[in-house]
VOGU-3710 file (C-alpha; in Angstrom, 3 decimals, decimal comma):
1> mdvvdwweqg> 26,926/62,110/146,433  23,455/60,478/145,996  20,916/61,392/148,490  20,236/57,698/149,115  24,062/56,920/149,655  24,430/59,610/151,706  21,510/58,530/153,949  23,088/55,182/154,488  26,727/56,421/155,376  24,993/58,995/157,665
11> kaklrsfcaa> 23,409/56,149/159,494  26,723/54,702/160,407  28,034/57,904/161,298  25,299/58,607/163,615  25,431/54,856/164,956  29,183/55,604/165,710  28,525/59,015/167,418  25,860/57,281/169,599  28,246/54,566/170,421  31,176/57,304/171,247
21> lsrevrknee> 28,395/59,078/173,477  27,435/55,975/175,458  31,059/55,108/175,922  31,675/58,612/177,296  28,442/58,390/179,459  29,770/55,501/180,945  33,214/56,882/181,558  31,768/59,619/183,303  29,617/57,713/185,310  32,800/55,442/186,642
31> qtlkfyhdcl> 34,607/58,447/187,224  31,452/59,728/189,256  31,253/56,488/191,350  35,035/56,513/191,985  34,833/60,419/193,525  31,914/59,252/195,844  33,213/56,058/197,033  36,559/57,949/197,639  34,538/60,426/199,522  32,783/57,801/201,703
41> aelsagrvdn> 36,250/56,415/202,211  37,542/59,628/203,530  34,337/60,559/205,486  34,260/56,971/207,166  38,020/57,339/208,248  37,180/60,592/209,666  34,015/59,412/211,614  36,230/57,221/213,631  37,853/59,788/215,675  35,234/62,635/215,685
51> ptstaderva> 31,566/61,248/214,341  29,225/64,465/214,034  25,933/65,004/212,561  27,126/66,851/209,190  29,364/63,912/208,348  26,377/61,402/208,903  24,290/64,081/206,538  27,427/63,846/204,100  27,468/59,927/204,259  23,613/60,153/203,560
61> yfkrrimdvl> 24,127/62,379/200,599  26,835/60,484/198,641  25,178/57,254/199,162  22,053/58,800/197,595  24,289/59,825/194,326  25,734/56,528/194,185  22,346/54,784/194,348  21,229/57,390/191,554  23,870/56,359/189,128  23,182/52,787/189,805
71> rrrllgvaar> 19,324/52,938/188,904  20,521/54,744/185,705  22,364/51,960/184,627  19,453/49,473/185,534  17,142/51,122/183,403  18,584/48,906/180,427  18,166/45,815/182,742  14,606/46,871/183,392  13,849/46,965/179,671  15,481/44,008/178,933
81> akcstpcqde> 13,435/41,966/181,753  10,085/42,830/179,592  8,049/41,966/182,914  4,920/43,740/183,578  5,128/46,203/186,599  2,267/47,543/188,836  3,315/51,454/187,786  4,876/52,503/184,655  7,689/54,518/186,347  8,575/51,972/189,134
91> ppavhhvaas> 12,121/52,162/189,742  14,281/49,224/188,444  14,936/46,576/191,093  16,186/43,130/191,933  13,345/42,021/190,619  14,208/42,972/187,256  17,682/41,933/187,228  16,562/38,436/188,209  13,806/38,621/185,448  16,513/39,697/182,799
101> irrteantie> 18,719/36,765/183,903  15,903/34,498/183,823  15,043/35,327/180,273  18,289/35,276/179,077  19,015/32,034/180,315  15,080/30,802/178,962  16,238/31,873/175,123  19,523/30,121/175,397  19,634/27,381/173,195  22,108/24,666/174,443
111> slqdaagqvf> 21,089/21,889/171,881  18,551/21,116/169,071  17,407/18,176/167,139  15,973/17,170/163,580  13,251/15,207/162,610  15,226/12,233/162,577  16,732/12,571/166,169  20,155/13,826/165,387  21,177/16,049/168,344  23,086/19,282/167,326
121> sgrkaieahv> 25,275/20,985/170,444  27,854/23,486/170,502  27,820/26,819/169,010  28,788/25,910/165,159  26,782/23,008/164,925  23,414/24,653/166,097  24,315/27,914/163,975  24,730/25,527/160,810  21,344/23,564/161,839  19,301/26,401/162,175
131> rqhfeevfce> 20,586/28,178/159,055  20,281/25,136/156,628  16,386/24,958/158,301  15,688/28,492/157,396  17,441/28,726/154,118  15,433/25,432/153,291  12,104/27,172/154,523  12,606/30,420/152,613  14,017/29,252/149,411  12,445/29,974/146,262
141> spgesdkptp> 10,664/26,718/144,693  11,712/26,201/140,971  8,875/26,681/138,255  6,790/28,878/139,993  6,089/31,652/137,512  4,748/28,650/135,189  1,887/27,530/137,633  -1,528/27,922/136,062  -3,532/30,100/138,195  -7,451/28,963/137,693
151> lldaaiegpv> -8,370/30,259/141,375  -7,009/33,748/141,023  -8,789/33,831/137,696  -12,238/33,078/139,257  -11,425/35,306/142,650  -10,423/38,376/141,001  -12,640/39,397/138,164  -10,510/42,774/137,244  -8,890/45,577/138,630  -10,573/47,455/141,473
161> lddqdninll> -8,185/50,419/141,878  -8,485/53,348/139,398  -5,544/55,843/138,326  -6,371/58,477/141,279  -5,563/55,063/143,960  -1,984/54,406/142,331  -1,360/58,365/142,217  -1,905/58,517/146,013  0,030/55,510/146,815  3,582/56,521/145,193
171> aevteaelle> 2,695/60,575/146,234  5,546/62,347/147,750  6,005/61,822/151,399  5,432/64,697/153,537  6,622/65,946/156,682  3,395/65,348/158,717  2,974/61,770/157,081  6,773/60,841/158,016  6,318/62,462/161,519  2,996/60,476/162,102
181> aikacprsks> 4,684/57,002/161,281  7,688/57,595/163,326  5,377/58,423/166,434  3,436/55,231/165,460  6,613/53,318/165,855  6,446/51,091/169,085  8,737/52,126/171,969  11,343/49,757/173,758  11,756/47,764/170,979  14,800/45,944/169,542
191> pgedgltael> 16,339/47,659/166,825  17,498/46,313/162,997  21,191/45,661/162,020  21,906/49,701/162,457  21,400/49,930/165,967  19,196/53,205/165,868  15,918/53,097/167,628  12,601/54,778/167,109  13,135/56,915/170,144  16,141/58,400/168,650
201> ylaawdilrk> 14,295/59,400/164,950  11,904/61,062/167,380  14,200/62,736/169,481  16,474/63,974/166,498  13,156/64,704/164,408  14,355/68,474/164,307  17,719/67,700/162,815  16,901/64,776/160,610  13,936/65,440/159,153  14,881/66,953/156,017
211> dmlaafntml> 17,532/64,496/155,034  15,142/61,989/156,217  12,196/62,991/153,952  14,711/63,649/150,915  15,919/59,894/151,105  12,251/58,804/151,244  11,162/60,437/148,310  14,203/59,678/146,460  13,527/56,366/147,122  9,835/56,297/145,732
221> qrrqvaesht> 10,862/58,364/142,506  13,141/55,306/141,831  11,027/53,015/142,891  14,149/51,297/144,749  14,511/51,394/148,632  18,072/51,683/150,106  20,176/48,457/150,508  19,718/48,308/154,266  16,040/47,865/154,105  16,494/44,777/152,648
231> kgvmvlipkv> 18,548/43,257/155,162  17,604/41,674/158,607  18,383/39,906/161,661  15,933/37,052/162,441  15,505/36,277/166,123  13,780/33,084/167,340  11,077/33,365/169,787  9,930/29,776/171,642  6,274/28,876/170,903  6,537/26,237/173,422
241> nepvmvkdfr> 8,255/25,942/176,950  10,862/23,794/176,137  11,699/23,705/172,468  13,658/20,833/171,181  13,244/21,591/167,433  13,675/24,726/165,004  10,130/24,687/164,474  9,135/25,087/167,927  10,767/28,557/167,448  8,971/31,744/165,633
251> pvtlldvdgk> 11,197/33,579/163,540  10,661/37,402/163,594  12,828/39,402/161,883  14,766/42,672/163,060  14,718/45,615/160,291  15,830/48,838/160,163  13,649/51,458/161,897  13,827/53,769/158,995  12,912/51,076/156,509  10,436/50,171/159,088
261> ilsrilsrrl> 9,189/53,903/158,910  9,086/53,990/154,903  7,070/50,413/155,189  4,513/51,897/157,735  3,714/55,066/155,377  3,483/52,385/152,182  1,064/50,167/154,530  -1,089/53,207/155,532  -1,552/54,127/152,169  -2,673/50,765/151,217
271> ekvqekllhp> -4,763/50,536/154,245  -6,658/53,183/152,710  -7,717/51,382/149,645  -7,880/48,167/151,318  -11,514/48,161/151,220  -11,840/47,665/147,916  -9,039/44,886/147,693  -10,347/42,945/150,733  -13,725/40,831/151,168  -16,321/42,433/153,674
281> lqvrggrgrt> -16,132/39,570/156,119  -12,081/39,895/156,276  -10,743/41,267/159,288  -8,292/44,062/158,404  -5,624/43,099/161,202  -5,306/46,433/161,829  -7,796/49,319/160,969  -11,328/49,098/160,166  -13,141/45,403/160,994  -11,155/44,039/163,967
291> mhaaladird> -11,066/40,864/165,674  -14,119/41,515/167,367  -16,119/41,443/164,326  -14,952/38,091/163,728  -16,122/36,980/167,002  -19,558/38,399/166,523  -19,471/36,460/163,201  -19,372/33,102/164,750  -21,562/34,000/167,606  -24,657/34,974/165,674
301> ciavvdtanr> -23,935/31,667/163,516  -24,214/29,439/166,490  -27,293/31,651/167,637  -28,772/31,257/163,954  -28,380/27,259/164,190  -29,978/27,354/168,041  -32,783/29,585/167,201  -33,870/27,177/164,349  -33,635/23,837/166,489  -35,969/25,376/169,102
311> qprtkvgacl> -38,932/25,400/166,533  -40,978/22,190/166,879  -40,007/19,443/164,444  -36,943/21,420/163,116  -33,612/19,830/162,931  -30,767/22,271/161,504  -26,957/21,823/161,437  -23,906/23,479/160,324  -20,300/22,882/160,989  -17,490/25,836/161,950
321> valdiagafn> -14,368/24,776/160,706  -11,146/26,379/162,153  -8,486/26,153/159,402  -4,719/26,736/160,531  -2,594/27,921/157,814  0,890/26,043/157,953  3,802/28,371/158,239  1,419/31,149/156,700  3,699/34,224/156,793  6,668/32,217/155,649
331> nvthlviwei> 5,382/30,091/152,761  3,316/32,601/150,606  5,190/32,773/147,031  6,637/36,428/146,138  5,484/35,935/142,631  2,215/35,073/143,497  2,146/38,334/145,703  3,034/40,366/142,599  0,449/38,690/140,332  -2,477/39,196/142,746
341> lrrygvgadf> -1,494/43,076/143,398  -1,348/43,194/139,569  -4,994/41,761/139,387  -6,493/43,939/141,801  -4,606/46,996/139,655  -2,199/47,774/141,809  0,333/50,019/139,371  3,021/48,474/138,226  5,817/51,624/139,926  4,231/50,917/143,155
351> itlimsmyrk> 4,516/46,843/142,856  8,219/47,216/141,575  8,784/49,531/144,698  7,607/46,515/147,167  9,288/43,727/145,130  12,795/45,881/145,831  12,261/44,977/149,685  11,896/41,328/148,805  13,926/40,607/145,733  17,070/40,933/147,206
361> attcvrings> 16,256/40,374/151,010  18,786/38,724/153,096  18,879/37,812/156,352  21,164/36,280/159,198  19,850/34,287/162,391  21,079/35,609/165,710  21,642/32,848/168,221  22,903/32,965/171,814  24,347/36,302/170,468  25,812/35,314/167,346
371> ltspfvlgrg> 24,909/35,815/164,111  24,803/33,160/161,146  26,160/34,061/157,621  23,333/35,693/155,673  21,168/33,842/153,398  18,397/35,288/150,591  14,623/34,866/151,226  13,105/33,769/148,100  9,656/33,321/149,771  7,456/34,660/152,565
381> vrqgcplsmv> 6,483/37,809/154,189  8,669/39,248/157,091  7,488/39,298/160,456  8,309/42,431/161,868  7,562/44,698/158,624  4,520/46,756/158,881  3,757/46,266/155,315  3,638/42,347/155,706  0,235/42,499/157,391  -1,464/44,125/154,431
391> ifnivmsvli> 0,018/42,238/151,750  -0,961/38,794/153,658  -4,370/40,078/154,092  -4,599/41,018/150,195  -3,214/37,621/149,137  -5,954/35,834/151,554  -8,510/37,766/150,074  -8,436/35,205/146,914  -9,227/32,428/149,307  -12,181/34,333/151,295
401> rvlacrlrgv> -13,608/35,365/148,030  -13,228/31,874/146,670  -14,910/30,511/150,023  -17,747/32,848/150,081  -18,586/31,951/146,458  -18,440/28,200/146,784  -19,829/27,567/150,161  -23,511/27,996/150,923  -23,081/29,567/154,235  -25,749/30,426/157,116
411> sipdvredga> -28,235/32,651/156,690  -28,349/35,361/159,329  -30,904/37,913/158,821  -31,617/41,307/160,214  -28,390/41,200/162,393  -25,829/43,147/160,114  -25,123/46,655/159,445  -21,560/46,808/157,842  -23,089/45,767/154,300  -21,753/42,050/154,129
421> epclavsayv> -23,815/38,990/152,807  -26,388/37,940/154,748  -24,968/34,448/154,574  -22,079/33,535/156,489  -19,741/31,363/154,824  -16,759/32,562/156,072  -14,955/34,841/158,810  -11,535/35,382/158,716  -8,895/37,518/161,075  -5,424/37,386/158,819
431> ddviavlerp> -4,615/34,071/158,720  -7,324/32,425/161,327  -9,757/31,449/158,679  -13,227/29,919/160,160  -15,335/28,385/157,353  -18,841/27,465/157,814  -20,322/24,419/156,254  -24,182/24,572/155,828  -24,614/21,353/153,861  -22,532/17,940/153,326
441> edaaalaaal> -21,728/18,959/149,849  -19,694/22,153/151,358  -17,262/19,814/152,603  -15,894/18,532/149,317  -16,103/22,382/147,823  -14,099/23,404/150,993  -11,516/20,665/150,548  -10,842/21,634/146,904  -10,770/25,038/147,409  -7,851/24,795/150,012
451> rdfgeetglk> -5,851/22,232/147,544  -6,261/24,696/144,872  -5,190/27,686/146,928  -2,278/25,929/148,734  -0,773/25,087/145,094  -0,954/28,483/143,545  -0,049/30,584/146,425  2,062/27,778/148,817  -0,171/28,244/151,674  -1,189/25,240/152,325
461> vnntkskalp> -3,377/23,944/155,759  -2,300/21,722/158,277  -5,017/19,123/158,567  -3,992/18,020/161,939  -4,245/21,148/163,590  -7,428/22,552/162,047  -10,557/21,547/163,781  -14,305/21,009/163,010  -16,699/22,015/165,599  -20,268/20,716/164,642
471> lgawgqqvpl> -23,587/22,777/165,507  -26,860/21,370/165,918  -27,621/18,266/163,962  -24,388/18,439/161,801  -23,513/14,497/161,769  -20,144/13,931/162,234  -20,453/11,194/159,585  -19,858/13,863/157,039  -16,213/13,175/155,853  -13,726/15,944/156,623
481> pfpyvaqrit> -9,869/16,342/156,183  -9,813/17,670/159,557  -10,739/16,040/163,321  -14,110/16,801/164,957  -13,902/18,243/168,430  -15,597/16,316/171,459  -17,903/19,078/172,248  -21,207/19,484/170,066  -23,302/22,593/170,474  -26,901/21,701/169,881
491> rlttdqkipg> -28,258/24,564/172,536  -26,788/28,010/173,501  -27,234/28,493/176,652  -26,692/31,581/179,397  -23,846/30,083/181,046  -22,127/27,949/177,681  -18,629/28,633/176,588  -18,391/29,170/173,049  -15,606/29,242/170,532  -14,306/32,650/169,579
501> snpgrivhhi> -12,371/33,365/166,105  -9,798/30,929/166,213  -7,982/28,262/168,525  -5,482/29,443/170,947  -7,193/32,966/171,646  -8,379/33,767/174,545  -10,561/36,259/174,741  -11,827/38,419/178,002  -15,058/40,006/178,646  -17,095/38,828/175,245
511> fvpslatcts> -20,716/39,127/174,956  -22,903/36,551/173,722  -26,650/36,414/172,104  -28,894/34,328/174,359  -32,465/33,661/173,237  -33,641/32,248/176,515  -34,547/34,597/179,511  -31,689/34,921/182,040  -30,967/36,793/185,381  -27,604/38,481/184,008
521> kildrssrpt> -27,552/42,154/183,555  -29,411/42,910/180,157  -27,112/45,311/177,826  -28,177/46,578/174,459  -27,074/49,428/171,918  -29,041/52,194/173,790  -28,312/51,646/177,305  -25,185/50,232/177,434  -22,947/50,802/180,647  -19,855/52,643/180,223
531> taplalwngk> -18,160/50,437/182,167  -18,392/47,662/179,440  -14,900/46,930/178,324  -16,014/45,763/174,702  -19,392/45,230/173,242  -19,240/42,668/170,379  -22,897/42,646/169,056  -22,348/43,363/165,491  -26,021/44,249/164,500  -29,377/44,812/165,447
541> lgqsqrhliv> -31,500/43,638/168,332  -34,160/42,331/165,926  -36,037/40,482/168,484  -37,304/41,868/172,039  -36,214/38,502/173,512  -32,647/38,652/172,362  -30,581/39,646/174,999  -26,816/40,314/175,720  -24,965/38,612/178,575  -21,738/38,770/179,717
551> cysisvervw> -19,182/35,521/180,049  -15,620/36,199/181,414  -12,217/34,589/180,333  -13,177/32,348/177,414  -10,542/29,771/176,936  -11,062/29,317/172,833  -8,165/26,697/172,737  -10,117/24,947/175,868  -13,249/24,444/173,705  -11,861/23,855/170,257
561> ngtv> -9,714/20,928/172,032  -12,811/19,548/173,509  -12,100/19,766/177,165  -15,079/21,610/178,226
//
């Protein structure tokens, strides 16, 4: 029998074994509880005529044993409650039971309505409506392969990966690499369709490692993943408190853990070469440049405009545009992904392996405990797959490179140490992109770049949710397809709340530059207190009057919505 087919059948056998073991444990618990209750009943009957201290001690003993069994049963309830506890080893209590019930009730969909106002109620009607909605969202558009790609031609000059990089991408999976990927899997997470968890693979490492390693290496040699790795179960996470439409839910795909382990191995290999693929101002969303660097970029931009406007008879303006990519992970076209990878120099064999995960990918939606019939995913990357973040970052690098080329940006001298361009034209954290407009002509260039990017990749900007924040002397009469926020930042004061990386993110303990004298505790790179949670200063303290002050609980959403 083929090793991959053997592994697929072995997973089914392993699940059956675990299910049988769980039933046996449950049966033993029932027998144990019955035995303890019978003992208590006998002791209670005996204590009526002849109560003794020995009998009291035995009653207390049996009660403790009963509580131990019930606590073990509640461990699953505590995990499903997903509530924070004062201590990690807090025993399950009534609070966890109530929280689990509330969470189940909150996730129960009783009715939905469409854009026309038609209401769908009942299990079959809701399932049919949800399935039809996502089938339309993820369907492949006709004629996508015939589209011209002038934006890709301008953004990607040629291959950046060499032969050695491609050899490393498809190298044989080692035992250490496999174990590291398993340990990196988050714990207490919902499994995929096979029901096997990361904890099981780690606990049975000595038993499964050789077979798992052989199956993974066979998949790499064939450039074809197992069939179970293309199947998923989509769950709906509410984005608002009271969702009434399907768009009010965020679809997250539950995948088999062994498929996610293989994806994590491939994503880590891609991360090793992503410095060649991504733009220097693009946050990785994982290892390397983090969201804190993006925050520092925007903070430095505000500080530069503020510094220039402090000079006599000087008026300098700029505009920060926070772009909202509509349905980012769901709308990216598969053909564009393969084309971008090919142009960057990723080998055809590695692309074929990635394509095998998506070419015949199917999913079904879980609603109120029931599953819809499966449908094909013709576009988008699966939220829940470790490889999706890296692939999406590579696609977004096209937009970042074009914006960095077409926009003039704000010059930030003597504050950068990471080799990035001195002019900040764009800052990006995954799909959260902030474009920096320095002159009115940049507005037209930004609109043209976004239009071309949307036509070629399927990733279009939501003009309603995108926001423009004027800085300094920037006039709101400059036409933009995005609404301006009510607040204008003209001077950066010591207590002013400023926007961070993107709307909606709440950032705690962020350090912002102040060019004015302040009484706050001064921090610098040489004498930073060890209690400082995060230091987001991303460059040199080039001027003696440039200090860092601490602002707590900055609500970015309030700033961008103009409510502060």
